[in-house]
C-alpha positions in Angstrom: 11.3 -7.0 -8.5 8.9 -6.9 -5.5 5.6 -6.7 -7.4 3.1 -9.2 -8.6 0.2 -9.2 -11.0 -3.2 -10.1 -9.4 -6.7 -10.8 -10.6 -10.0 -9.9 -9.0 -11.9 -13.1 -8.1 -14.8 -11.8 -6.0 -16.3 -8.5 -4.8 -18.9 -7.9 -2.0 -20.5 -4.7 -0.7 -20.1 -4.8 3.1 -21.8 -1.4 3.6 -22.4 1.9 1.8 -18.8 2.8 2.4 -16.9 -0.5 2.3 -16.4 -2.9 -0.5 -14.5 -6.2 -0.2 -12.3 -7.2 -3.1 -10.6 -10.6 -3.1 -7.5 -10.9 -5.3 -5.6 -13.9 -6.6 -1.9 -13.0 -6.5 0.2 -14.6 -9.2 3.5 -14.4 -7.4 2.8 -14.3 -3.6 6.4 -15.2 -2.6 7.7 -12.3 -4.6 5.2 -9.8 -3.2 5.9 -11.1 0.3 2.8 -9.7 2.1 3.6 -8.9 5.7 1.9 -10.9 8.5 0.8 -8.0 10.7 -2.4 -6.3 11.8 -1.9 -3.4 9.5 -0.3 -5.2 6.6 -0.8 -3.2 3.4 0.0 -3.3 -0.3 0.0 -0.7 -3.1 -2.6 -1.5 -5.7 -1.9 -0.1 -9.2 -5.1 -0.1 -11.2 -3.8 -0.4 -14.8 -1.6 -3.4 -14.9 0.2 -2.4 -18.1 1.2 1.0 -16.6 3.2 -0.1 -13.6 5.3 1.5 -12.1 4.2 4.9 -13.5 0.5 4.2 -13.3 -2.1 5.4 -10.8 -2.2 3.5 -7.5 -3.3 3.6 -3.9 -2.4 1.8 -0.7 -4.9 -0.6 1.0 -4.9 -2.7 4.1 -4.9 -6.5 3.8 -7.9 -7.6 5.7 -7.2 -11.3 5.2 -4.6 -13.5 3.5 -4.8 -17.2 2.7 -2.0 -18.3 0.5 -2.3 -16.5 -2.8 -5.7 -15.0 -2.0 -5.5 -11.5 -0.6 -8.7 -9.7 0.7 -8.9 -5.9 0.7 -11.7 -4.0 2.4 -11.7 -0.7 0.5 -13.3 2.5 1.9 -15.4 4.2 -0.8 -15.2 8.0 -0.8 -17.2 10.5 -2.9 -14.5 10.7 -5.5 -10.9 9.7 -6.4 -9.1 7.1 -8.5 -9.1 4.5 -5.7 -12.9 4.8 -5.3 -13.4 4.8 -9.1 -11.4 1.5 -9.3 -13.1 -0.2 -6.3 -16.6 0.8 -7.2 -16.3 -0.8 -10.6 -13.9 -3.7 -9.8 -15.2 -7.0 -11.0 -14.0 -10.6 -11.4 -11.3 -10.9 -14.1 -9.9 -7.4 -13.7 -6.1 -7.4 -13.4 -4.0 -5.1 -11.2 -0.4 -4.9 -9.9 0.4 -5.2 -6.2 3.6 -3.7 -4.9 5.3 -2.2 -1.8 4.0 -4.8 0.8 4.7 -3.4 4.3 3.3 -2.9 7.8 3.9 -0.7 10.8 2.0 -2.2 13.8 4.7 -3.6 16.2 3.6 -3.5 19.8 6.6 -4.3 22.1 6.2 -7.5 24.1 6.4 -5.6 27.4 3.3 -3.4 26.6 0.7 -3.5 29.3 -2.0 -2.0 27.0 -2.6 -0.7 23.5 -4.3 2.4 22.2 -5.6 2.1 18.6 -6.7 5.3 16.9 -8.0 5.7 13.3 -10.4 7.3 11.0 -12.2 5.6 8.1 -9.0 5.1 6.2 -7.6 2.9 9.0 -10.8 1.1 9.8 -9.9 -2.2 8.0 -6.5 -2.4 9.7 -8.1 -1.5 13.0 -10.6 -4.4 12.5 -7.8 -6.9 11.8 -5.7 -5.7 14.8 -8.8 -6.1 17.1 -9.6 -9.5 15.6 -6.0 -10.8 16.1 -5.4 -9.3 19.6 -3.9 -12.0 21.9 -6.2 -12.9 24.8 -3.9 -11.4 27.3 -3.7 -8.0 25.5 -6.1 -5.1 26.3 -6.8 -2.3 23.9 -8.7 1.0 23.9 -9.9 1.8 20.4 -10.9 5.3 19.2 -12.3 5.5 15.7 -13.7 8.5 13.8 -16.3 7.5 11.2 -18.9 9.0 9.0 -22.0 7.2 10.3 -23.0 4.9 13.2 -23.3 2.0 10.8 -19.5 2.1 10.2 -18.9 1.1 13.8 -20.7 -2.2 13.1 -17.8 -3.2 10.8 -15.5 -3.6 13.8 -15.3 -7.0 15.5 -16.3 -7.2 19.2 -13.8 -8.5 21.7 -14.0 -8.5 25.5 -10.4 -7.1 25.7 -11.1 -4.2 23.3 -13.1 -1.2 24.3 -14.3 0.9 21.3 -15.1 4.6 21.5 -16.8 5.8 18.3 -16.7 9.4 17.1 -19.4 10.0 14.4 -19.5 12.8 11.8 -16.2 14.5 12.2 -12.9 14.3 10.2 -12.6 12.1 7.1 -12.2 15.1 4.9 -15.7 16.5 5.6 -15.1 18.3 8.9 -12.1 18.9 11.3 -10.9 15.8 13.0 -11.4 15.4 16.7 -9.0 12.4 17.2 -6.3 14.4 18.8 -8.8 15.9 21.3 -10.2 12.5 22.1 -6.7 11.1 22.8 -5.9 14.1 25.1 -9.2 13.6 27.0 -8.6 9.9 27.5 -7.5 8.7 31.0 -4.6 6.5 30.0 -4.3 3.2 31.9 -1.4 2.7 34.2 1.6 0.8 33.0 3.6 0.9 29.7 1.4 1.7 26.7 1.7 1.3 23.0 -0.2 3.5 20.4 -1.0 2.7 16.8 -2.5 5.5 14.7 -3.7 5.5 11.1 -5.4 8.6 9.7 -4.9 12.0 8.3 -1.3 13.2 8.2 -1.7 16.4 10.2 -3.5 14.4 13.0 -0.7 11.8 12.9 1.9 14.6 13.5 -0.2 16.0 16.4 -0.6 12.5 18.0 3.1 11.8 17.7 4.1 15.1 19.3 1.6 14.5 22.1 3.0 11.0 22.9 6.5 12.3 22.9 5.4 15.1 25.4 4.3 12.3 27.7 7.8 10.9 27.7 6.9 7.9 25.4 9.9 6.4 23.6 9.9 5.8 19.9 9.3 2.0 20.3 6.0 2.8 22.1 4.1 4.1 19.0 3.6 3.5 15.3 1.9 6.6 13.9 1.2 6.7 10.2 -0.5 9.2 8.0 -2.7 7.3 5.6 -3.9 10.3 3.7 -3.5 14.1 3.6 -6.1 16.8 3.6 -5.7 19.2 0.6 -2.9 17.0 -0.8 -2.7 19.0 -4.0 -1.6 22.2 -2.1 0.8 20.2 0.1 2.3 18.5 -3.0 2.9 21.8 -4.7 4.6 23.3 -1.6 6.6 20.1 -1.1 8.0 20.3 -4.6 9.5 23.6 -3.8 11.5 22.3 -0.8 11.8 18.6 -1.7 15.6 18.5 -2.0 16.1 20.2 1.4 13.7 18.0 3.4 14.8 14.8 1.7 18.4 15.6 2.6 17.4 15.6 6.3 16.0 12.1 5.9 19.0 10.8 4.0 21.4 12.3 6.4 19.7 10.6 9.3 19.9 7.2 7.6 23.6 7.8 6.8 24.1 8.5 10.5 22.8 5.0 11.3 19.4 6.1 12.6 16.4 3.9 12.1 14.0 4.5 9.2 11.3 5.4 11.8 13.5 8.0 13.5 14.7 9.3 10.1 11.1 9.9 9.1 10.4 11.8 12.3 13.3 14.1 11.6 12.0 14.5 8.0 8.5 15.3 9.3 10.0 17.9 11.7 11.8 19.5 8.8 8.6 19.6 6.7 6.9 21.3 9.6 9.6 23.9 9.8 9.1 24.5 6.1 5.4 25.2 6.6 4.3 21.8 5.4 
């Protein structure tokens, strides 16, 4: 068992699109929330339905012992937004699948942080926890200028805001912004959190520059037109999962196995 029940103890509206939800975790040692800038947990909204119930993944903005703070982005619709919009003290949920991806190598000279609204809470935490000797360029794609005010300001982090594109309302311009960026000299590290198709494009671009797999952690937090994608994936699921499992059997890392899985999905038109 890796899950824990949790209760809502406090909620606060940070802006029109962000709501803070503080949870008291009943078994924090079992859940084992990662200590990382993009630490995340799966939240299952109906405690009695786990593991078959509806759930979504959210970044851990803060953790203090058994208290876990989530800053949830509110969209126009969806089960996650429905839960967050009505969440109130006393509500119970299940937390599961604690994990993280942000792992900049110690020899990185600079960092590139790229996200849309879905990755904004993790981006904020990464900026907040940047060591004084680390420098970062941050590219974020948001819905309105007020969203940029959520990010902490640090002298070693330069923020470039893109307003009005992506986020399910218009085509994303994150890939274009990364291509147009004059990358600093030295060894870089890139962290990306956003739409899955953009994550694939970013990963392929970094590889084209000769970056090695330890220089980036690129994660698709959501997928545009996920229902169509899910239907197509169901038709080829056995074939593409076999690629992933074969890579693991060969002793390849989970990260490399996923890249081979994603390449197989692309070949299948996904």
